[in-house]
Every structure is written in structure tokens, then in C-alpha cells.
N, C-alpha and C positions, 0 to 999 in steps of 0.2 A: 393757603394763601392766594393762589392763583397767579397768573401772569398774563400780560397783554403786550402787543407790539403796535407801535404807531409809526406812520411814515411822516417825517417832518419835511420832506422835500417840497411838497406843494405850499406849505406855510412859508418856508425859507424863500421860495421863488416869489411869493407875494411880497415879502419884505423887501426883496431886492428891487422890485419895481415901485416901491412906496413913494419915491420922490415925485413921481408924475401923477399921483392920485389926489392931490389936495383939492381939486375942483369937483371930486365926486360927492354926491349927497351921502349923508349918514345912512347907515344900515345897508349899504350897497354890498351885495355879495360878489366877491372877486372870483371865487372858485367854489364849486360844490364837489365833494367827494362822496361817492356812493359806497355802501357796504359791499364787500366782496369776499371771496375766498382768500384774498391776499392781505386783508386787513382785519382788525378786530372791531370794527365799527358796528354798532347795533342799528344805527339809522344814519341817514344822510348828514354829513357835516359840512357846514359852510365857513369859508374864510371871509370875514366881514370887515369893511372899512367903516369905523365909527369914531367920530371926534378926533380925527387925526391919528388913530391907532388901528392896527390890524390885529384882530383876534380870531380864534377858532374854538368853538365849543364842540366837544366830542362826547359821545356816550360809547364807552368801550366795554365789550364783552370780555369777561375774564375767562382764561383757559385753565384747564386742570382743576376746576372746582365744580361742585354740583350746580351752583348758579351764582350769579353776581355780575354786577355792572358798576362801572366807575364813570363819574361825570368829571371831565376836566376842561379847563380853558387855557389855551396857549395865548400868551401875551408877551411881546418883546419889549424889554426895557434896556435903554442905553446905559452903559456903565462908564463913568469918567475914566479917561486914560486907557480905554480898551478899544481896539480897532474893530471889534465886532464883525460884521459881514464884509466890511471893506478889505479885510486881510486876505480874502480868497482871490 
């Protein structure tokens, strides 16, 4: 099966500053995360501002398997009646 670990802290930090980003152009990279010994990234991952949303595409190397990578995209969606990030 394999396993992988990702660090959500940079993405959450970008979400918290989103209110001040509305003047940025589309496809603006807010932060770039490089692969390291401390993460499972196969290549650099950027947190992007696009059409009023913040997304992050990641290519993750799976551990405990012969080979394998996983492509994922993080995308925050507000849920009605949920405090979300404001509850922190």
C-alpha cells in the first residue's frame, strides 16, 4: 500500500492571509516548498492564488513500497455553519 506524510502548515498559513490577497494576479505563487528529508515531496510544490482560491499541487513519493507516487491537490472549501480557520 505505501504511506506518505505531508505538512499542511504552509498551506494553512496561506489560507489565514487570504483576506489580503484579492489584488494579486492569477497564478501567483504564494510559497514554494522544496523536497527534503523531512517531507515526501518528489518535486517542488507551490501554493498558488488563482481565481480567488488558494490551491497546492503535490507529487508525493510513497514510502514502504517498491515505487509509487501520488498526485494530490489541496483546495479549501468553506462549509456553512463551520468556524473553519477562525476557531483557532
